[in-house]
C-alpha positions in Angstrom: 64.7 42.4 106.6 68.5 42.9 106.4 69.6 42.5 102.7 73.1 40.8 101.7 74.6 44.7 101.0 73.1 46.0 104.4 74.7 43.3 106.3 78.1 43.8 104.5 77.9 47.4 105.4 77.3 46.9 109.0 80.1 44.2 109.3 82.4 46.9 107.4 81.4 49.4 109.9 82.1 47.3 112.9 85.6 46.3 111.7 86.7 49.8 110.9 85.7 50.9 114.2 87.4 47.8 115.8 90.5 48.6 113.9 90.6 52.0 114.6 90.0 51.7 118.2 93.5 50.1 118.6 95.7 52.7 117.4 98.2 54.3 119.4 96.4 56.7 122.2 99.3 59.2 121.7 99.0 59.5 118.0 97.1 62.7 116.9 95.6 62.8 113.4 93.8 65.0 111.0 90.4 65.5 110.8 88.6 66.4 107.7 85.4 67.1 106.5 83.7 64.1 105.2 81.3 65.1 102.4 83.8 67.5 100.3 87.0 65.7 99.4 88.6 68.8 98.0 88.2 72.5 99.6 86.0 74.7 97.6 86.6 78.6 96.8 89.0 80.7 98.7 91.2 78.9 101.3 92.5 80.5 104.5 94.4 79.0 107.5 93.9 79.7 111.3 96.5 78.4 113.6 95.5 78.1 117.2 98.5 77.6 119.3 96.5 76.9 122.7 95.0 74.0 120.8 97.9 73.0 119.0 96.4 72.8 115.6 96.3 74.5 112.2 92.8 74.8 110.9 92.1 75.0 106.9 88.8 76.7 106.0 87.2 77.1 102.7 84.0 78.8 101.4 81.8 76.0 103.3 83.7 76.4 106.9 86.4 74.3 108.5 87.6 71.9 105.8 90.3 69.8 108.0 92.3 70.3 111.4 95.8 69.3 111.7 97.9 68.8 114.9 100.6 71.2 115.0 103.8 72.1 117.3 105.8 75.4 117.7 109.0 76.7 119.1 109.0 77.5 122.7 106.9 75.9 125.3 105.7 79.4 126.0 102.8 79.8 123.7 103.2 83.7 124.1 103.5 86.0 121.2 106.8 86.4 119.5 109.0 89.3 121.2 112.4 89.2 119.7 114.4 87.3 117.3 116.1 83.9 118.8 113.2 83.7 121.5 111.7 80.7 119.4 108.1 81.8 119.9 105.6 81.7 117.4 104.3 85.3 116.2 100.7 86.0 116.4 98.7 87.9 113.6 97.7 87.9 110.1 100.1 86.6 107.3 100.3 85.3 103.9 102.3 82.4 102.3 104.8 84.1 100.2 106.6 81.1 99.0 106.2 77.3 98.8 109.1 74.8 98.3 110.5 71.4 99.0 113.0 71.4 101.9 116.0 69.1 102.6 115.3 68.9 106.3 111.7 69.4 106.9 109.9 67.9 103.7 108.1 71.0 102.7 108.0 74.5 103.7 105.5 77.5 103.1 107.3 80.8 104.1 105.2 83.6 105.7 105.5 87.3 105.2 106.8 87.8 108.9 107.5 90.5 110.1 104.5 92.5 108.8 104.3 96.3 109.3 102.2 95.4 112.3 104.9 93.3 113.6 107.4 96.2 113.2 104.8 98.5 115.0 104.4 95.9 118.0 108.1 95.4 118.5 109.0 99.1 118.2 106.3 99.9 120.7 107.8 97.1 123.1 111.1 98.5 122.9 109.9 102.0 123.9 108.3 100.7 127.0 111.1 98.9 127.9 109.6 95.5 127.7 112.3 94.2 125.3 116.1 95.5 125.2 117.0 98.5 123.0 119.4 96.1 121.0 116.9 93.4 120.1 116.1 92.4 116.6 112.8 91.3 115.5 113.6 88.2 113.7 112.4 86.9 110.4 112.0 83.5 108.7 108.6 82.2 109.6 107.0 79.4 108.1 105.0 76.3 107.9 106.7 73.3 107.7 107.1 69.3 108.2 109.3 67.5 110.6 112.5 65.7 110.1 112.2 62.5 108.3 110.6 59.8 110.4 110.0 62.1 113.3 106.5 63.0 113.3 106.1 61.7 116.8 107.7 64.9 117.7 103.9 66.2 116.8 102.1 63.6 118.7 104.4 64.3 121.8 103.8 68.1 121.6 107.7 68.6 121.5 108.3 72.2 120.8 111.3 72.3 118.4 111.2 75.0 115.9 112.8 78.4 116.1 109.2 79.9 116.1 107.7 78.0 112.9 104.5 76.1 112.8 105.2 72.3 112.5 103.0 69.6 110.9 103.6 66.0 110.3 104.9 65.0 106.8 101.9 63.6 105.5 99.9 66.5 106.7 102.0 68.9 105.5 102.0 67.3 101.9 98.3 67.6 101.9 98.2 71.3 103.3 101.0 72.3 100.8 99.2 70.5 97.7 95.8 72.4 98.2 97.0 75.7 99.9 98.1 78.3 97.1 100.8 81.3 97.6 99.0 84.3 98.9 96.9 82.1 101.3 96.0 84.1 104.4 97.4 82.7 107.7 95.9 83.9 111.0 98.2 82.8 113.9 96.4 83.2 117.5 96.9 82.3 120.9 
């Protein structure tokens, strides 16, 4: 026998399913773990460029996945300053602040000694010009105001940074402390 409460739950579930099925097919949304409303324990981030996403982990595993975009359409590793490519490696968040253009920003410690070593090796092998510079200023940040569709449309617009929708950036910014490890991989 179905009780009134069960009937309301079933109808509510059907309504939610119906409403969500009509959202824009091109809209990319964050996916969050259902049973734990806040991350627990140490937090770290993995950016998977080939999947166009930023994954946030805690002691229980994956907490949330956020759609992301980068700089260059080439998802290769950063080679030189100005190539707009997002570097690959292990970094840390060194500063967090509001940003006048991109909502909020979390600066990364690029270039690390490992990045400098890769850069010098590529120079020695003649892969990059002898007068090339390594660059700096890589971060995780939001988009221009009211420009979240850039993330939905996979528009690669940054100078090598990781860009999230502003509402996702607000959440990541709020729950991720300075010092958090960020792994960026192809």
